[in-house]
C-alpha positions, 0 to 999 in steps of 0.5 A: 500500500502506498502512503501519503508523503509529507515533505517539509521545506525549512528556512535557514534556521531549520523551521518549517516554512511549508509542507508539500504533499504527495498523494500516492496516485499523483504525478507531482507534489503540491503545497499543503493548503488547509482550505483544500487538504485535510490532515488526518493523523490516523491515515498512514503517511511518510514524512521527510525533511523534518521530524515527523512530529514537527511536520504533524504539529505544523499541519495541525496548526495550519488547519487550526489557523485556517478556521472551521470545525474540521480544523479544530477537530483535527487539531485536537486529534493530532494533539491527542495522538501526540499525548499532549 
């Protein structure tokens, strides 16, 4: 089974600036856009470019900042999954 791939792009200080998303059936990557994409920590995925927990935290925060009930629910799920 092929998984989603999240690729962190970092700035000069090593902080995540954006995250790219590669879907298994896609031929190219796209920038994660919380208005178009939904991060679900329960879906199997691979992570590259930064620590997986840092990428998951960045994705959850991006969804939370974008607003909406799905963003709040997913942010809580991500924090619960991380043990916080």
